[in-house]
C-alpha positions as CSV (number, residue, x, y, z in Angstrom):
1,G,-3.0,17.2,32.2
2,S,-5.6,19.9,32.5
3,I,-5.8,23.2,34.2
4,T,-8.7,25.0,36.0
5,K,-10.8,27.2,33.8
6,D,-12.8,30.0,35.4
7,I,-15.2,30.5,32.4
8,G,-15.5,34.2,33.2
9,V,-16.7,33.9,36.9
10,S,-15.7,37.1,38.6
11,G,-13.7,36.6,41.8
12,L,-13.2,32.9,41.4
13,A,-9.4,32.9,41.3
14,R,-9.3,35.2,44.4
15,H,-11.9,33.5,46.6
16,G,-12.4,29.9,45.4
17,L,-10.4,26.8,46.1
18,T,-9.8,24.3,43.3
19,L,-9.2,20.6,43.3
20,K,-6.7,19.5,40.6
21,T,-3.7,18.1,42.6
22,Y,-2.9,16.3,45.8
23,D,-1.7,19.5,47.3
24,D,-5.1,21.1,46.5
25,A,-6.8,18.2,48.3
26,Q,-4.6,18.6,51.4
27,R,-5.3,22.4,51.4
28,L,-9.0,21.8,51.1
29,H,-9.0,19.3,54.0
30,Q,-7.1,21.8,56.2
31,E,-9.3,24.7,55.2
32,L,-12.5,22.8,55.8
33,S,-11.4,21.6,59.2
34,S,-10.2,25.1,60.3
35,R,-13.3,26.9,58.9
36,Y,-15.8,24.4,60.4
37,R,-14.1,24.8,63.8
38,T,-14.2,28.6,63.5
39,F,-17.9,28.4,62.5
40,L,-18.8,26.2,65.5
41,A,-17.0,28.6,67.9
42,S,-19.1,31.6,66.8
43,A,-22.3,30.2,65.3
44,T,-25.6,31.4,66.4
45,P,-28.4,28.9,66.9
46,G,-30.1,27.8,63.7
47,T,-27.2,28.8,61.4
48,L,-25.5,26.3,59.1
49,C,-22.0,26.0,57.9
50,Q,-22.5,26.3,54.2
51,V,-20.0,24.7,51.8
52,I,-20.6,25.3,48.1
53,V,-19.2,23.2,45.3
54,G,-19.4,25.0,41.9
55,G,-19.6,22.5,39.1
56,A,-21.6,19.2,39.0
57,G,-19.3,17.1,36.8
58,L,-17.7,13.9,38.0
59,T,-15.2,15.8,40.2
60,G,-17.9,18.0,41.7
61,V,-20.3,15.2,42.5
62,E,-17.6,13.0,44.1
63,L,-16.2,16.0,46.1
64,T,-19.7,16.8,47.4
65,A,-20.1,13.3,48.8
66,E,-16.6,13.4,50.3
67,L,-17.1,16.8,51.9
68,H,-20.4,15.6,53.3
69,A,-18.6,12.5,54.9
70,M,-15.8,14.7,56.2
71,L,-18.2,17.2,57.8
72,K,-20.1,14.4,59.5
73,R,-16.8,13.1,61.0
74,L,-15.8,16.6,62.0
75,A,-19.2,17.2,63.6
76,K,-19.0,14.0,65.6
77,G,-15.4,14.7,66.7
78,L,-16.2,18.3,67.7
79,G,-19.4,17.4,69.6
80,D,-21.8,19.0,67.1
81,G,-24.6,16.6,67.6
82,Q,-26.9,18.8,65.4
83,E,-24.6,18.5,62.5
84,R,-25.0,22.1,61.5
85,F,-23.7,22.0,58.0
86,V,-24.9,21.8,54.4
87,V,-23.0,21.1,51.2
88,K,-24.6,22.8,48.2
89,L,-23.7,21.5,44.7
90,L,-24.4,24.2,42.1
91,D,-24.3,23.9,38.3
92,A,-25.6,25.9,35.4
93,D,-26.8,22.8,33.5
94,R,-30.2,21.1,33.9
95,R,-28.6,17.9,35.1
96,L,-25.6,16.4,36.8
97,V,-22.5,15.0,35.0
98,A,-23.4,16.1,31.5
99,G,-21.2,13.5,29.8
100,L,-23.1,10.5,31.3
101,P,-26.4,9.0,30.1
102,D,-29.5,10.6,31.5
103,W,-30.5,7.5,33.5
104,M,-27.1,7.5,35.3
105,A,-27.2,11.2,36.0
106,A,-30.7,10.8,37.5
107,A,-29.5,7.9,39.7
108,I,-26.6,10.0,41.0
109,Q,-28.9,12.9,41.8
110,T,-31.3,10.6,43.6
111,R,-28.5,9.1,45.6
112,L,-27.2,12.6,46.6
113,G,-30.7,13.6,47.5
114,Q,-30.9,10.9,50.1
115,F,-28.4,12.8,52.3
116,R,-30.1,15.4,54.4
117,H,-27.0,17.7,54.4
118,I,-26.6,17.8,50.6
119,Q,-28.5,20.1,48.3
120,V,-28.2,19.8,44.5
121,M,-29.0,23.1,42.8
122,L,-29.2,22.8,39.0
123,Q,-29.8,25.7,36.6
124,S,-27.8,27.8,39.1
125,E,-25.2,29.6,37.1
126,I,-22.5,31.2,39.2
127,V,-21.5,34.6,37.9
128,A,-19.4,36.0,40.8
129,V,-17.7,34.8,43.9
130,G,-17.1,37.2,46.7
131,E,-15.2,36.8,50.0
132,R,-18.1,34.9,51.6
133,T,-20.9,34.9,49.0
134,V,-21.7,33.4,45.6
135,L,-23.9,35.3,43.2
136,L,-26.0,33.5,40.6
137,R,-27.2,34.8,37.2
138,N,-30.8,35.0,38.5
139,G,-29.7,37.4,41.3
140,D,-29.8,34.9,44.2
141,R,-26.9,35.1,46.7
142,Y,-25.6,32.3,48.9
143,E,-23.3,32.8,51.8
144,Y,-20.5,30.2,52.3
145,V,-17.8,29.2,54.7
146,L,-15.9,27.4,52.0
147,F,-16.2,27.5,48.2
148,V,-14.6,25.0,45.8
149,W,-14.7,25.3,42.0
150,T,-14.8,22.2,40.0
151,G,-16.8,23.6,37.1
152,G,-14.3,24.1,34.4
153,V,-11.2,22.6,32.9
154,A,-9.0,23.5,30.0
155,A,-6.3,21.8,28.1
156,H,-2.8,22.4,29.6
157,P,-0.9,25.2,27.8
158,L,1.7,22.7,26.7
159,G,-0.9,21.4,24.2
160,A,-0.4,24.6,22.2
161,V,3.1,23.5,21.2
162,C,2.4,19.7,20.9
163,K,0.5,17.6,18.5
164,V,-3.1,17.2,19.8
165,D,-6.1,15.1,18.8
166,W,-9.6,16.5,18.0
167,T,-10.4,16.8,21.8
168,G,-7.3,18.9,22.5
169,R,-5.5,16.1,24.2
170,I,-1.8,15.7,23.6
171,T,-1.2,12.6,21.4
172,V,1.6,10.2,22.5
173,R,2.9,6.8,21.5
174,S,3.3,3.9,23.9
175,T,6.8,5.1,24.6
176,L,5.6,8.8,25.1
């Protein structure tokens, strides 16, 4: 019932993929497979296929783990024994999944940190997304092969004409 919110990130709609629907997931799978194959065909020694996930809420964290698993399968299937990829999870906050208790967020971060191909980068506010680069507020730039935005959601516009609760969710009865 929500829509993607870009929170003012320049270039996001043009260059970033989103994950809200089944069709988005299918497109993401196809794009990742295609772009990883293209990367391997032209990669120079020592370079990594960088996939960036913008937004470390529940969706971003789960997506990061799934992308890691998918890239490991692709690497094996394509004969990339070096596993030349990294998934970077970026968020402007000081911790993962802001809505969860601190101990739980810390446990999730510890678990993600156990995978050598995942980098969690907190206090990394994305301000612009280019065709192949992400720019952070502090001036750092990261190249990517694939960028997925999970960092913002907004209530569906239908909520503007319906009765909503204090969180902006449409209120319904058991019969809708």
